[in-house]
C-alpha positions in Angstrom: -27.9 3.0 -45.2 -24.3 3.2 -44.0 -22.8 0.3 -42.0 -20.9 2.8 -39.8 -22.4 4.6 -36.8 -20.4 7.0 -34.7 -20.4 6.9 -30.9 -21.4 9.8 -28.7 -19.7 10.7 -25.4 -22.3 8.8 -23.2 -21.7 5.6 -25.3 -18.1 5.2 -24.0 -17.2 4.5 -20.4 -13.6 3.9 -19.2 -13.3 2.1 -15.9 -9.9 1.5 -14.2 -9.4 -1.6 -12.0 -6.5 -3.2 -10.2 -5.2 -6.7 -11.1 -2.6 -8.8 -9.3 -0.1 -11.4 -10.3 1.7 -13.8 -7.9 5.4 -14.3 -8.2 7.4 -16.9 -6.4 11.2 -17.6 -6.6 12.9 -20.6 -5.2 16.6 -20.1 -4.4 18.9 -17.1 -4.7 19.8 -18.0 -8.3 16.2 -17.8 -9.4 15.8 -14.6 -7.4 18.8 -12.8 -9.0 18.0 -14.3 -12.4 14.7 -12.5 -12.4 16.4 -9.1 -11.8 15.9 -9.0 -8.0 19.2 -7.8 -6.4 20.5 -8.0 -2.8 22.8 -5.5 -1.2 24.5 -4.6 2.1 24.8 -0.9 3.0 27.4 0.1 5.5 27.9 3.4 7.5 31.7 3.7 6.9 33.8 6.7 7.7 33.1 9.3 5.0 36.6 10.7 5.3 38.1 7.4 4.5 35.6 6.5 1.7 36.9 5.8 -1.8 34.4 5.4 -4.5 34.1 1.8 -5.7 36.2 0.5 -2.9 33.4 -1.5 -1.2 31.1 -3.2 -3.7 27.9 -5.0 -3.0 25.2 -6.6 -5.1 24.8 -9.6 -7.5 23.5 -7.9 -10.6 24.4 -4.2 -10.5 27.1 -3.6 -8.0 26.8 -0.5 -5.8 29.0 1.1 -3.2 28.0 0.1 0.3 28.5 3.6 1.7 26.5 5.3 -1.1 23.8 2.7 -0.8 23.5 3.3 3.0 23.2 7.0 2.5 20.7 6.8 -0.3 18.4 4.5 1.7 18.8 6.8 4.7 17.9 9.9 2.8 15.0 8.4 0.9 13.2 6.5 3.6 14.5 7.4 7.1 15.7 11.0 7.0 12.8 12.3 9.1 13.1 9.6 11.7 16.7 9.6 12.8 16.3 11.5 16.1 15.3 8.6 18.3 16.1 4.9 18.1 12.4 4.0 18.2 11.8 5.8 14.9 9.7 8.6 16.4 9.0 11.6 14.1 11.3 14.5 14.7 10.1 17.7 16.4 8.9 20.3 14.0 8.2 24.0 14.3 4.9 25.4 15.7 2.7 27.8 13.9 1.1 30.3 16.3 -2.4 31.9 15.8 -0.8 35.3 15.3 1.2 34.0 12.3 4.5 33.7 14.0 6.5 30.6 14.1 8.0 29.1 17.2 11.3 27.4 16.3 12.7 24.4 18.0 16.3 23.5 18.9 16.3 20.1 17.1 16.6 19.9 13.4 13.4 19.9 11.3 13.8 18.0 8.0 11.1 18.2 5.5 11.8 15.0 3.5 9.1 12.8 2.0 9.9 9.3 3.3 7.3 7.3 1.4 5.1 6.3 4.4 2.5 3.5 3.8 -0.2 5.1 6.0 -0.9 8.1 8.2 -0.3 6.2 11.4 2.7 7.3 13.6 5.8 6.1 11.9 8.0 3.4 13.4 11.2 3.5 11.4 14.4 2.5 13.1 17.6 3.1 11.2 21.1 2.3 12.5 23.4 5.3 12.5 26.4 4.1 14.4 29.8 3.9 12.7 30.3 0.6 10.8 26.6 -0.5 11.2 25.0 -2.2 8.3 21.6 -2.5 6.6 20.3 -5.0 4.1 18.5 -3.9 0.9 16.5 -6.1 -1.6 15.4 -4.4 -4.8 12.7 -5.7 -7.0 12.5 -4.2 -10.6 9.3 -2.4 -11.7 8.8 -4.7 -14.6 8.0 -7.4 -12.0 6.1 -5.6 -9.3 4.2 -3.3 -11.7 2.9 -0.2 -10.0 3.5 -1.5 -6.5 3.8 -4.6 -4.4 0.4 -5.6 -3.1 0.5 -5.0 0.7 0.4 -8.1 2.9 1.7 -10.4 0.2 5.5 -10.2 0.6 7.3 -13.1 2.2 11.0 -14.1 2.3 12.8 -17.0 3.9 16.2 -18.5 4.1 18.0 -21.2 6.2 17.7 -19.4 9.5 14.3 -17.6 9.4 11.4 -16.1 7.5 10.0 -12.6 7.1 6.6 -11.2 6.0 5.1 -7.8 5.6 2.1 -6.8 7.7 0.3 -4.8 5.0 1.3 -1.5 6.6 4.9 -1.3 5.4 6.5 -3.2 8.2 8.8 -6.2 7.7 8.3 -8.7 10.5 10.0 -11.7 11.8 7.1 -13.2 13.8 5.8 -10.3 15.8 9.1 -8.4 15.7 9.9 -5.7 13.3 13.2 -6.0 11.4 12.8 -3.5 8.6 10.5 -1.8 6.2 9.0 -2.4 2.7 8.4 0.5 0.3 5.6 -1.0 -1.8 5.6 1.6 -4.6 9.4 1.3 -5.1 9.8 -2.4 -4.7 12.4 -1.8 -2.0 12.8 -4.0 1.1 15.1 -2.7 3.8 16.5 -4.7 6.7 17.5 -2.3 9.4 17.7 -4.4 12.5 17.1 -7.9 13.9 15.4 -6.4 16.9 16.1 -3.4 19.1 15.0 -3.9 22.7 12.7 -1.2 24.0 9.6 0.6 22.7 7.6 0.8 19.6 7.3 -2.9 19.1 11.1 -3.7 18.8 12.6 -6.6 20.6 15.1 -9.5 20.4 15.2 -12.1 17.7 16.6 -15.5 18.5 17.8 -18.1 16.0 18.5 -21.3 18.0 20.5 -20.3 21.0 22.1 -17.2 19.4 21.1 -13.8 20.5 20.9 -11.6 17.5 19.6 -8.5 19.3 21.5 -5.2 19.1 22.7 -3.0 16.4 25.3 -5.0 14.4 22.5 -7.3 12.9 24.7 -10.3 11.8 21.6 -12.0 10.4 21.6 -9.4 7.6 24.9 -10.6 6.3 23.7 -14.2 6.6 20.5 -13.5 4.6 22.1 -11.4 1.9 24.9 -13.9 1.4 22.6 -16.9 1.5 22.2 -19.1 -1.7 18.8 -20.5 -0.6 16.6 -17.5 -0.3 13.0 -18.0 -1.4 10.7 -15.0 -2.0 7.1 -14.5 -3.1 4.8 -11.5 -3.5 1.9 -10.1 -5.7 2.4 -7.4 -8.2 -0.2 -4.8 -8.9 -1.1 -3.0 -12.1 -4.1 -0.9 -13.3 -6.0 -2.1 -16.3 -8.4 0.3 -18.0 -11.6 -1.4 -19.4 -13.4 0.6 -22.1 -17.0 -0.2 -22.5 -18.7 0.8 -25.8 -22.4 0.9 -26.0 -23.5 0.1 -29.6 -27.1 1.2 -29.9 -29.1 -0.1 -32.8 -32.4 1.6 -33.5 -35.4 -0.4 -34.7 -35.0 1.2 -38.2 -31.2 0.7 -38.5 -29.1 -2.0 -39.9 -32.2 -3.7 -41.2 -30.5 -5.3 -44.2 -27.9 -8.1 -44.2 -24.3 -7.8 -45.4 -24.0 -11.6 -45.7 -23.1 -12.5 -49.4 -24.8 -15.9 -49.1 -28.1 -14.1 -49.4 -27.4 -13.5 -53.1 -28.3 -16.3 -55.5 -26.0 -17.3 -58.3 -23.1 -15.1 -59.1 -22.2 -12.4 -56.5 -22.4 -9.9 -59.2 -26.0 -10.7 -60.3 -27.5 -8.9 -57.3 -30.4 -11.3 -57.1 -31.4 -11.8 -53.4 -33.2 -14.9 -52.3 -36.9 -14.5 -51.8 -36.9 -15.2 -48.1 -34.6 -12.2 -47.5 -36.9 -9.7 -49.3 -40.0 -10.2 -47.2 -41.2 -7.6 -44.7 -40.8 -10.2 -41.8 -37.1 -10.9 -42.5 -34.8 -9.8 -39.8 -31.0 -10.1 -40.2 -28.7 -11.5 -37.5 -25.7 -9.9 -35.9 -22.6 -12.0 -35.5 -19.8 -9.4 -35.4 -19.3 -5.8 -34.2 -16.3 -3.9 -35.6 -14.8 -0.8 -34.0 -13.3 1.7 -36.4 -11.4 5.0 -36.1 -12.3 8.2 -37.9 -10.5 7.0 -41.0 -12.7 3.9 -41.1 -9.8 1.7 -40.2 -10.7 -1.4 -38.3 -9.3 -1.3 -34.8 -11.0 -4.2 -32.9 -13.5 -6.9 -33.7 -16.1 -8.3 -31.2 -17.6 -11.7 -31.8 -20.9 -12.6 -30.3 -21.3 -16.0 -28.7 -24.2 -16.8 -31.0 -26.0 -14.9 -33.8 -28.3 -12.3 -32.4 -31.5 -11.4 -34.4 -32.3 -7.8 -34.8 -35.6 -6.5 -33.7 -37.8 -4.4 -36.0 -40.0 -3.1 -33.2 -37.5 -2.2 -30.4 -34.1 -0.6 -30.0 -31.1 -2.9 -29.0 -27.9 -2.2 -27.1 -24.7 -4.3 -27.6 -22.0 -3.7 -25.0 -18.4 -4.2 -26.1 -15.7 -4.4 -23.4 -12.1 -3.7 -24.3 -9.3 -4.2 -21.8 -6.1 -2.2 -22.2 
């Protein structure tokens, strides 16, 4: 009898499941020390722009103008027509196969929306206006930031995400969070009007409007605290080890041999027909019979000589 038994396809089940880990950083030094960077993007005059002339960031400096344009193209390009972030007008496809064009531009960018609800993405486009950007490295957030877990605070206020990709100060939207990229954008401290925008007040100061001075206050603060949950997929492989009633019915334990291990004399109690060995360990091998994993049972398990047995081995990767 061989001690090896191959698996068949139905014996192996691979199940993915999501796991989360909480992160919390106290102070800007701890934040940037973990690889999280803070930037200011600015819509400067492109004709006067000189590469590297306006630097921003603590860890990996970027040019403010290039950062502004990158964020605009990646996450807001389809939503620049109106201040409330309404989707732009697109062409209409007629039943006869013709296409009715529209006078407004019809971009076809993928702006990484968090859901299928009507988008509400304001982005300042005036000359000299600024945005704030917080970047979280993928080795921290994993596959994506768990929606509804991001929070950030500093001396003058606090911000949370609503689980739908919106960054809120209280009930007011001040930016967006791209969960799968670890990108947090601060696009306004409150635009009066429709789509849930409004004014934000810190003390007696009105920070409404488009210049968003709170963005500079936040990015330049040395007392930012931040917390969120990362998400990663773990694949659990379950191996069903089936032992038939006529299999593995002899023990490999060397203590059953009396005297010298080379004598081959087995104790009498192990030679009777009623003797059943116990299982203590299950080893998983590859095709070259190389040991890959070892599963230890909580307590010795007696084999049955009258029924089949299944041992389930779970391996998380």
